[in-house]
Structures are given as C-alpha cells and as structure tokens.
PDB file as gemmi writes it, atoms N, CA and C in Angstrom:
CRYST1    1.000    1.000    1.000  90.00  90.00  90.00 P 1                      
ATOM      1  N   MET A   1     -16.285 -23.385  17.814  1.00  0.00           N  
ATOM      2  CA  MET A   1     -16.360 -22.352  16.816  1.00  0.00           C  
ATOM      3  C   MET A   1     -14.981 -22.183  16.121  1.00  0.00           C  
ATOM      4  N   TYR A   2     -15.186 -22.160  14.863  1.00  0.00           N  
ATOM      5  CA  TYR A   2     -13.948 -21.831  14.015  1.00  0.00           C  
ATOM      6  C   TYR A   2     -13.617 -20.383  13.998  1.00  0.00           C  
ATOM      7  N   VAL A   3     -12.398 -19.993  14.305  1.00  0.00           N  
ATOM      8  CA  VAL A   3     -11.922 -18.638  14.326  1.00  0.00           C  
ATOM      9  C   VAL A   3     -10.728 -18.398  13.270  1.00  0.00           C  
ATOM     10  N   LYS A   4     -11.044 -17.612  12.328  1.00  0.00           N  
ATOM     11  CA  LYS A   4      -9.986 -17.342  11.345  1.00  0.00           C  
ATOM     12  C   LYS A   4      -8.853 -16.557  12.001  1.00  0.00           C  
ATOM     13  N   ARG A   5      -7.641 -16.843  11.718  1.00  0.00           N  
ATOM     14  CA  ARG A   5      -6.479 -16.141  12.230  1.00  0.00           C  
ATOM     15  C   ARG A   5      -6.023 -15.081  11.373  1.00  0.00           C  
ATOM     16  N   TYR A   6      -5.507 -14.007  12.010  1.00  0.00           N  
ATOM     17  CA  TYR A   6      -5.006 -12.855  11.209  1.00  0.00           C  
ATOM     18  C   TYR A   6      -3.578 -12.549  11.592  1.00  0.00           C  
ATOM     19  N   VAL A   7      -2.894 -11.835  10.716  1.00  0.00           N  
ATOM     20  CA  VAL A   7      -1.507 -11.441  10.900  1.00  0.00           C  
ATOM     21  C   VAL A   7      -1.476 -10.091  11.763  1.00  0.00           C  
ATOM     22  N   CYS A   8      -0.498 -10.143  12.620  1.00  0.00           N  
ATOM     23  CA  CYS A   8      -0.467  -8.896  13.603  1.00  0.00           C  
ATOM     24  C   CYS A   8      -0.264  -7.648  12.763  1.00  0.00           C  
ATOM     25  N   SER A   9      -1.092  -6.646  13.075  1.00  0.00           N  
ATOM     26  CA  SER A   9      -1.024  -5.342  12.323  1.00  0.00           C  
ATOM     27  C   SER A   9       0.296  -4.674  12.454  1.00  0.00           C  
ATOM     28  N   LEU A  10       0.889  -4.692  13.730  1.00  0.00           N  
ATOM     29  CA  LEU A  10       2.107  -3.890  13.916  1.00  0.00           C  
ATOM     30  C   LEU A  10       3.255  -4.648  13.294  1.00  0.00           C  
ATOM     31  N   CYS A  11       3.295  -5.980  13.338  1.00  0.00           N  
ATOM     32  CA  CYS A  11       4.427  -6.783  12.675  1.00  0.00           C  
ATOM     33  C   CYS A  11       4.316  -6.671  11.157  1.00  0.00           C  
ATOM     34  N   LEU A  12       3.064  -6.593  10.636  1.00  0.00           N  
ATOM     35  CA  LEU A  12       2.934  -6.531   9.233  1.00  0.00           C  
ATOM     36  C   LEU A  12       3.476  -5.154   8.615  1.00  0.00           C  
ATOM     37  N   GLU A  13       3.480  -4.181   9.455  1.00  0.00           N  
ATOM     38  CA  GLU A  13       4.097  -2.892   9.029  1.00  0.00           C  
ATOM     39  C   GLU A  13       5.569  -3.004   8.908  1.00  0.00           C  
ATOM     40  N   GLU A  14       6.213  -3.894   9.664  1.00  0.00           N  
ATOM     41  CA  GLU A  14       7.715  -4.219   9.650  1.00  0.00           C  
ATOM     42  C   GLU A  14       7.933  -5.387   8.725  1.00  0.00           C  
ATOM     43  N   LYS A  15       6.963  -5.753   7.839  1.00  0.00           N  
ATOM     44  CA  LYS A  15       7.079  -6.863   6.897  1.00  0.00           C  
ATOM     45  C   LYS A  15       7.282  -8.196   7.554  1.00  0.00           C  
ATOM     46  N   ARG A  16       6.835  -8.386   8.743  1.00  0.00           N  
ATOM     47  CA  ARG A  16       6.845  -9.720   9.389  1.00  0.00           C  
ATOM     48  C   ARG A  16       5.455 -10.188   9.439  1.00  0.00           C  
ATOM     49  N   GLU A  17       5.249 -11.474   9.164  1.00  0.00           N  
ATOM     50  CA  GLU A  17       3.935 -12.152   9.198  1.00  0.00           C  
ATOM     51  C   GLU A  17       3.864 -12.969  10.383  1.00  0.00           C  
ATOM     52  N   ILE A  18       3.454 -12.408  11.593  1.00  0.00           N  
ATOM     53  CA  ILE A  18       3.273 -13.145  12.852  1.00  0.00           C  
ATOM     54  C   ILE A  18       1.831 -13.253  13.110  1.00  0.00           C  
ATOM     55  N   GLU A  19       1.418 -14.447  13.481  1.00  0.00           N  
ATOM     56  CA  GLU A  19      -0.009 -14.684  13.814  1.00  0.00           C  
ATOM     57  C   GLU A  19      -0.384 -13.872  14.991  1.00  0.00           C  
ATOM     58  N   SER A  20      -1.638 -13.197  14.903  1.00  0.00           N  
ATOM     59  CA  SER A  20      -2.113 -12.430  15.999  1.00  0.00           C  
ATOM     60  C   SER A  20      -2.954 -13.292  16.996  1.00  0.00           C  
ATOM     61  N   VAL A  21      -3.032 -12.844  18.151  1.00  0.00           N  
ATOM     62  CA  VAL A  21      -3.746 -13.648  19.203  1.00  0.00           C  
ATOM     63  C   VAL A  21      -4.864 -12.914  19.817  1.00  0.00           C  
ATOM     64  N   VAL A  22      -4.848 -11.589  19.824  1.00  0.00           N  
ATOM     65  CA  VAL A  22      -5.817 -10.706  20.398  1.00  0.00           C  
ATOM     66  C   VAL A  22      -6.183  -9.475  19.476  1.00  0.00           C  
ATOM     67  N   TYR A  23      -7.323  -8.881  19.896  1.00  0.00           N  
ATOM     68  CA  TYR A  23      -7.853  -7.705  19.162  1.00  0.00           C  
ATOM     69  C   TYR A  23      -7.919  -6.670  20.099  1.00  0.00           C  
ATOM     70  N   CYS A  24      -7.480  -5.452  19.860  1.00  0.00           N  
ATOM     71  CA  CYS A  24      -7.593  -4.252  20.724  1.00  0.00           C  
ATOM     72  C   CYS A  24      -8.675  -3.421  20.185  1.00  0.00           C  
ATOM     73  N   ARG A  25      -9.727  -3.247  21.011  1.00  0.00           N  
ATOM     74  CA  ARG A  25     -10.957  -2.550  20.494  1.00  0.00           C  
ATOM     75  C   ARG A  25     -10.694  -1.053  20.354  1.00  0.00           C  
ATOM     76  N   GLU A  26      -9.902  -0.478  21.237  1.00  0.00           N  
ATOM     77  CA  GLU A  26      -9.534   1.005  21.074  1.00  0.00           C  
ATOM     78  C   GLU A  26      -8.748   1.219  19.880  1.00  0.00           C  
ATOM     79  N   CYS A  27      -7.687   0.453  19.640  1.00  0.00           N  
ATOM     80  CA  CYS A  27      -6.745   0.627  18.567  1.00  0.00           C  
ATOM     81  C   CYS A  27      -7.335   0.112  17.240  1.00  0.00           C  
ATOM     82  N   GLU A  28      -8.299  -0.761  17.371  1.00  0.00           N  
ATOM     83  CA  GLU A  28      -8.893  -1.470  16.190  1.00  0.00           C  
ATOM     84  C   GLU A  28      -7.724  -2.203  15.473  1.00  0.00           C  
ATOM     85  N   GLU A  29      -6.881  -2.949  16.189  1.00  0.00           N  
ATOM     86  CA  GLU A  29      -5.757  -3.690  15.609  1.00  0.00           C  
ATOM     87  C   GLU A  29      -5.679  -5.088  16.177  1.00  0.00           C  
ATOM     88  N   VAL A  30      -5.200  -5.974  15.479  1.00  0.00           N  
ATOM     89  CA  VAL A  30      -4.973  -7.276  16.010  1.00  0.00           C  
ATOM     90  C   VAL A  30      -3.394  -7.446  16.263  1.00  0.00           C  
ATOM     91  N   LEU A  31      -3.141  -8.095  17.429  1.00  0.00           N  
ATOM     92  CA  LEU A  31      -1.739  -8.160  17.939  1.00  0.00           C  
ATOM     93  C   LEU A  31      -1.220  -9.607  18.156  1.00  0.00           C  
ATOM     94  N   CYS A  32       0.093  -9.847  18.020  1.00  0.00           N  
ATOM     95  CA  CYS A  32       0.674 -11.044  18.262  1.00  0.00           C  
ATOM     96  C   CYS A  32       1.033 -11.048  19.751  1.00  0.00           C  
ATOM     97  N   ASP A  33       1.595 -12.144  20.271  1.00  0.00           N  
ATOM     98  CA  ASP A  33       1.961 -12.287  21.626  1.00  0.00           C  
ATOM     99  C   ASP A  33       2.931 -11.214  22.073  1.00  0.00           C  
ATOM    100  N   GLN A  34       3.934 -10.988  21.363  1.00  0.00           N  
ATOM    101  CA  GLN A  34       4.992  -9.952  21.689  1.00  0.00           C  
ATOM    102  C   GLN A  34       4.363  -8.524  21.680  1.00  0.00           C  
ATOM    103  N   CYS A  35       3.621  -8.225  20.672  1.00  0.00           N  
ATOM    104  CA  CYS A  35       3.035  -6.896  20.625  1.00  0.00           C  
ATOM    105  C   CYS A  35       1.961  -6.674  21.642  1.00  0.00           C  
ATOM    106  N   THR A  36       1.358  -7.690  22.037  1.00  0.00           N  
ATOM    107  CA  THR A  36       0.337  -7.672  23.182  1.00  0.00           C  
ATOM    108  C   THR A  36       1.069  -7.376  24.455  1.00  0.00           C  
ATOM    109  N   GLN A  37       2.211  -7.963  24.684  1.00  0.00           N  
ATOM    110  CA  GLN A  37       2.985  -7.691  25.821  1.00  0.00           C  
ATOM    111  C   GLN A  37       3.501  -6.139  25.845  1.00  0.00           C  
ATOM    112  N   ASP A  38       3.998  -5.797  24.679  1.00  0.00           N  
ATOM    113  CA  ASP A  38       4.438  -4.369  24.522  1.00  0.00           C  
ATOM    114  C   ASP A  38       3.222  -3.391  24.811  1.00  0.00           C  
ATOM    115  N   HIS A  39       2.172  -3.787  24.208  1.00  0.00           N  
ATOM    116  CA  HIS A  39       0.997  -2.884  24.334  1.00  0.00           C  
ATOM    117  C   HIS A  39       0.533  -2.718  25.822  1.00  0.00           C  
ATOM    118  N   GLN A  40       0.710  -3.713  26.611  1.00  0.00           N  
ATOM    119  CA  GLN A  40       0.287  -3.683  28.011  1.00  0.00           C  
ATOM    120  C   GLN A  40       1.363  -3.046  28.861  1.00  0.00           C  
ATOM    121  N   ARG A  41       2.530  -2.808  28.387  1.00  0.00           N  
ATOM    122  CA  ARG A  41       3.643  -2.119  29.098  1.00  0.00           C  
ATOM    123  C   ARG A  41       3.510  -0.605  29.000  1.00  0.00           C  
ATOM    124  N   ILE A  42       2.877  -0.135  27.939  1.00  0.00           N  
ATOM    125  CA  ILE A  42       2.895   1.203  27.720  1.00  0.00           C  
ATOM    126  C   ILE A  42       1.717   1.954  28.518  1.00  0.00           C  
ATOM    127  N   THR A  43       2.084   2.857  29.313  1.00  0.00           N  
ATOM    128  CA  THR A  43       1.025   3.389  30.242  1.00  0.00           C  
ATOM    129  C   THR A  43      -0.214   3.904  29.542  1.00  0.00           C  
ATOM    130  N   ALA A  44      -0.153   4.570  28.477  1.00  0.00           N  
ATOM    131  CA  ALA A  44      -1.215   5.156  27.763  1.00  0.00           C  
ATOM    132  C   ALA A  44      -2.176   4.080  27.176  1.00  0.00           C  
ATOM    133  N   LEU A  45      -1.526   2.816  26.996  1.00  0.00           N  
ATOM    134  CA  LEU A  45      -2.402   1.787  26.366  1.00  0.00           C  
ATOM    135  C   LEU A  45      -2.735   0.661  27.415  1.00  0.00           C  
ATOM    136  N   LYS A  46      -2.322   0.635  28.638  1.00  0.00           N  
ATOM    137  CA  LYS A  46      -2.690  -0.318  29.600  1.00  0.00           C  
ATOM    138  C   LYS A  46      -4.179  -0.572  29.790  1.00  0.00           C  
ATOM    139  N   ARG A  47      -4.891   0.409  29.712  1.00  0.00           N  
ATOM    140  CA  ARG A  47      -6.375   0.323  30.021  1.00  0.00           C  
ATOM    141  C   ARG A  47      -7.191  -0.086  28.669  1.00  0.00           C  
ATOM    142  N   HIS A  48      -6.560  -0.306  27.593  1.00  0.00           N  
ATOM    143  CA  HIS A  48      -7.305  -0.758  26.431  1.00  0.00           C  
ATOM    144  C   HIS A  48      -7.876  -2.151  26.653  1.00  0.00           C  
ATOM    145  N   LYS A  49      -8.955  -2.365  26.047  1.00  0.00           N  
ATOM    146  CA  LYS A  49      -9.626  -3.674  26.181  1.00  0.00           C  
ATOM    147  C   LYS A  49      -9.171  -4.567  25.103  1.00  0.00           C  
ATOM    148  N   LEU A  50      -8.390  -5.655  25.489  1.00  0.00           N  
ATOM    149  CA  LEU A  50      -7.881  -6.714  24.581  1.00  0.00           C  
ATOM    150  C   LEU A  50      -8.790  -7.915  24.708  1.00  0.00           C  
ATOM    151  N   CYS A  51      -9.102  -8.500  23.547  1.00  0.00           N  
ATOM    152  CA  CYS A  51      -9.965  -9.671  23.692  1.00  0.00           C  
ATOM    153  C   CYS A  51      -9.578 -10.676  22.580  1.00  0.00           C  
ATOM    154  N   ASN A  52      -9.976 -11.975  22.788  1.00  0.00           N  
ATOM    155  CA  ASN A  52      -9.786 -13.046  21.826  1.00  0.00           C  
ATOM    156  C   ASN A  52     -10.666 -12.783  20.680  1.00  0.00           C  
ATOM    157  N   PHE A  53     -10.245 -13.296  19.487  1.00  0.00           N  
ATOM    158  CA  PHE A  53     -11.112 -13.200  18.324  1.00  0.00           C  
ATOM    159  C   PHE A  53     -12.498 -13.746  18.453  1.00  0.00           C  
ATOM    160  N   ALA A  54     -12.647 -14.848  19.207  1.00  0.00           N  
ATOM    161  CA  ALA A  54     -13.906 -15.486  19.403  1.00  0.00           C  
ATOM    162  C   ALA A  54     -14.924 -14.546  20.170  1.00  0.00           C  
ATOM    163  N   ASP A  55     -14.410 -13.620  20.928  1.00  0.00           N  
ATOM    164  CA  ASP A  55     -15.233 -12.655  21.679  1.00  0.00           C  
ATOM    165  C   ASP A  55     -15.522 -11.393  20.945  1.00  0.00           C  
ATOM    166  N   VAL A  56     -14.931 -11.175  19.803  1.00  0.00           N  
ATOM    167  CA  VAL A  56     -15.106  -9.962  19.068  1.00  0.00           C  
ATOM    168  C   VAL A  56     -16.383 -10.016  18.186  1.00  0.00           C  
ATOM    169  N   PRO A  57     -17.321  -9.085  18.341  1.00  0.00           N  
ATOM    170  CA  PRO A  57     -18.531  -9.080  17.588  1.00  0.00           C  
ATOM    171  C   PRO A  57     -18.218  -8.929  16.149  1.00  0.00           C  
ATOM    172  N   PHE A  58     -18.929  -9.644  15.300  1.00  0.00           N  
ATOM    173  CA  PHE A  58     -18.718  -9.610  13.800  1.00  0.00           C  
ATOM    174  C   PHE A  58     -18.626  -8.204  13.201  1.00  0.00           C  
ATOM    175  N   PRO A  59     -19.502  -7.218  13.558  1.00  0.00           N  
ATOM    176  CA  PRO A  59     -19.339  -5.922  12.992  1.00  0.00           C  
ATOM    177  C   PRO A  59     -18.044  -5.296  13.216  1.00  0.00           C  
ATOM    178  N   GLU A  60     -17.354  -5.523  14.360  1.00  0.00           N  
ATOM    179  CA  GLU A  60     -15.985  -4.967  14.582  1.00  0.00           C  
ATOM    180  C   GLU A  60     -14.943  -5.673  13.681  1.00  0.00           C  
ATOM    181  N   ILE A  61     -15.054  -6.934  13.574  1.00  0.00           N  
ATOM    182  CA  ILE A  61     -14.114  -7.639  12.647  1.00  0.00           C  
ATOM    183  C   ILE A  61     -14.286  -7.180  11.260  1.00  0.00           C  
ATOM    184  N   HIS A  62     -15.597  -7.002  10.772  1.00  0.00           N  
ATOM    185  CA  HIS A  62     -15.946  -6.537   9.501  1.00  0.00           C  
ATOM    186  C   HIS A  62     -15.298  -5.096   9.252  1.00  0.00           C  
ATOM    187  N   LYS A  63     -15.418  -4.312  10.200  1.00  0.00           N  
ATOM    188  CA  LYS A  63     -14.944  -2.966  10.114  1.00  0.00           C  
ATOM    189  C   LYS A  63     -13.312  -2.990  10.064  1.00  0.00           C  
ATOM    190  N   LEU A  64     -12.748  -3.842  10.836  1.00  0.00           N  
ATOM    191  CA  LEU A  64     -11.262  -3.969  10.766  1.00  0.00           C  
ATOM    192  C   LEU A  64     -10.877  -4.466   9.396  1.00  0.00           C  
ATOM    193  N   LEU A  65     -11.526  -5.506   8.867  1.00  0.00           N  
ATOM    194  CA  LEU A  65     -11.158  -5.980   7.487  1.00  0.00           C  
ATOM    195  C   LEU A  65     -11.320  -5.006   6.479  1.00  0.00           C  
ATOM    196  N   GLN A  66     -12.359  -4.084   6.564  1.00  0.00           N  
ATOM    197  CA  GLN A  66     -12.556  -3.095   5.564  1.00  0.00           C  
ATOM    198  C   GLN A  66     -11.431  -2.024   5.620  1.00  0.00           C  
ATOM    199  N   SER A  67     -10.971  -1.669   6.832  1.00  0.00           N  
ATOM    200  CA  SER A  67      -9.954  -0.782   6.988  1.00  0.00           C  
ATOM    201  C   SER A  67      -8.576  -1.278   6.406  1.00  0.00           C  
ATOM    202  N   LEU A  68      -8.401  -2.641   6.596  1.00  0.00           N  
ATOM    203  CA  LEU A  68      -7.131  -3.181   6.029  1.00  0.00           C  
ATOM    204  C   LEU A  68      -7.260  -3.244   4.484  1.00  0.00           C  
ATOM    205  N   MET A  69      -8.381  -3.243   3.960  1.00  0.00           N  
ATOM    206  CA  MET A  69      -8.572  -3.421   2.495  1.00  0.00           C  
ATOM    207  C   MET A  69      -8.638  -2.052   1.803  1.00  0.00           C  
ATOM    208  N   ALA A  70      -8.748  -0.999   2.557  1.00  0.00           N  
ATOM    209  CA  ALA A  70      -8.868   0.349   1.987  1.00  0.00           C  
ATOM    210  C   ALA A  70      -7.543   0.857   1.465  1.00  0.00           C  
ATOM    211  N   CYS A  71      -7.556   1.477   0.277  1.00  0.00           N  
ATOM    212  CA  CYS A  71      -6.341   1.988  -0.265  1.00  0.00           C  
ATOM    213  C   CYS A  71      -5.948   3.307   0.590  1.00  0.00           C  
ATOM    214  N   PRO A  72      -4.675   3.373   0.918  1.00  0.00           N  
ATOM    215  CA  PRO A  72      -4.320   4.537   1.770  1.00  0.00           C  
ATOM    216  C   PRO A  72      -4.240   5.864   0.944  1.00  0.00           C  
ATOM    217  N   LYS A  73      -4.193   5.705  -0.361  1.00  0.00           N  
ATOM    218  CA  LYS A  73      -4.080   6.905  -1.281  1.00  0.00           C  
ATOM    219  C   LYS A  73      -5.453   7.267  -1.903  1.00  0.00           C  
ATOM    220  N   HIS A  74      -6.365   6.320  -1.943  1.00  0.00           N  
ATOM    221  CA  HIS A  74      -7.675   6.519  -2.673  1.00  0.00           C  
ATOM    222  C   HIS A  74      -8.743   6.028  -1.758  1.00  0.00           C  
ATOM    223  N   ASP A  75      -9.377   7.044  -1.108  1.00  0.00           N  
ATOM    224  CA  ASP A  75     -10.415   6.804  -0.037  1.00  0.00           C  
ATOM    225  C   ASP A  75     -11.479   5.746  -0.265  1.00  0.00           C  
ATOM    226  N   LYS A  76     -12.008   5.764  -1.543  1.00  0.00           N  
ATOM    227  CA  LYS A  76     -13.078   4.919  -1.797  1.00  0.00           C  
ATOM    228  C   LYS A  76     -12.709   3.711  -2.678  1.00  0.00           C  
ATOM    229  N   GLU A  77     -11.487   3.394  -2.678  1.00  0.00           N  
ATOM    230  CA  GLU A  77     -10.969   2.243  -3.532  1.00  0.00           C  
ATOM    231  C   GLU A  77     -10.482   1.141  -2.566  1.00  0.00           C  
ATOM    232  N   GLU A  78     -10.600  -0.111  -2.927  1.00  0.00           N  
ATOM    233  CA  GLU A  78      -9.951  -1.206  -2.202  1.00  0.00           C  
ATOM    234  C   GLU A  78      -8.591  -1.504  -2.810  1.00  0.00           C  
ATOM    235  N   VAL A  79      -7.744  -2.031  -1.969  1.00  0.00           N  
ATOM    236  CA  VAL A  79      -6.411  -2.354  -2.416  1.00  0.00           C  
ATOM    237  C   VAL A  79      -6.569  -3.594  -3.323  1.00  0.00           C  
ATOM    238  N   VAL A  80      -5.851  -3.558  -4.506  1.00  0.00           N  
ATOM    239  CA  VAL A  80      -5.820  -4.619  -5.472  1.00  0.00           C  
ATOM    240  C   VAL A  80      -4.536  -5.306  -5.458  1.00  0.00           C  
ATOM    241  N   TYR A  81      -3.462  -4.509  -5.346  1.00  0.00           N  
ATOM    242  CA  TYR A  81      -2.146  -5.020  -5.239  1.00  0.00           C  
ATOM    243  C   TYR A  81      -1.341  -4.320  -4.153  1.00  0.00           C  
ATOM    244  N   TRP A  82      -0.446  -5.059  -3.494  1.00  0.00           N  
ATOM    245  CA  TRP A  82       0.303  -4.575  -2.416  1.00  0.00           C  
ATOM    246  C   TRP A  82       1.780  -4.797  -2.737  1.00  0.00           C  
ATOM    247  N   CYS A  83       2.573  -3.683  -2.868  1.00  0.00           N  
ATOM    248  CA  CYS A  83       3.987  -3.784  -3.120  1.00  0.00           C  
ATOM    249  C   CYS A  83       4.766  -3.714  -1.844  1.00  0.00           C  
ATOM    250  N   ASN A  84       5.608  -4.697  -1.607  1.00  0.00           N  
ATOM    251  CA  ASN A  84       6.487  -4.664  -0.393  1.00  0.00           C  
ATOM    252  C   ASN A  84       7.719  -4.018  -0.555  1.00  0.00           C  
ATOM    253  N   VAL A  85       8.041  -3.506  -1.817  1.00  0.00           N  
ATOM    254  CA  VAL A  85       9.371  -2.883  -2.053  1.00  0.00           C  
ATOM    255  C   VAL A  85       9.201  -1.396  -1.779  1.00  0.00           C  
ATOM    256  N   LEU A  86      10.214  -0.830  -0.957  1.00  0.00           N  
ATOM    257  CA  LEU A  86      10.171   0.527  -0.643  1.00  0.00           C  
ATOM    258  C   LEU A  86      10.935   1.350  -1.559  1.00  0.00           C  
TER     259      LEU A  86                                                      
END                                                                             
C-alpha cells in the first residue's frame, strides 16, 4: 500500500521540513522521529496513541488535512498563500 508522507507538524511551526513517521490521534498531529521521542518523554503525553500512517483511518487523515488547510484568521476559508516571513 502506498502511503503519502507528511511534514512533521511541530517542526513545520519552527520552519523545518522534517518528514513525519507517526500520527498522534489525541493531538491530531503528525510527528517526526525526534518529536515522537519528545512526545513520549512528556508525562502528560505518554499515554497518547501513536500509529503509523498506514494504520490511520482515512477520515482522520482527511480531518487532519482539512485542519492544516484552514485559514487561522478566517474560519471558513482555505489557505491560498503561506508567508514564512515574520
């Protein structure tokens, strides 16, 4: 089965494009190797269910993609352009 790869949600916030390896169902985020290790070290996050993309039901991936495409300033609009300049 072909599985599309995604960029780690947390790394992307820091303007780094690291390929993610797992999906956290509770946080609804994709994580790279390093962020997965960090996620598992934090007591409050240790019990979160992490799974491979191949194991994630399509509706959850669809919901995740929709949340990534939603404009943070306009609820019902999709992002058209993304500016990396602060």
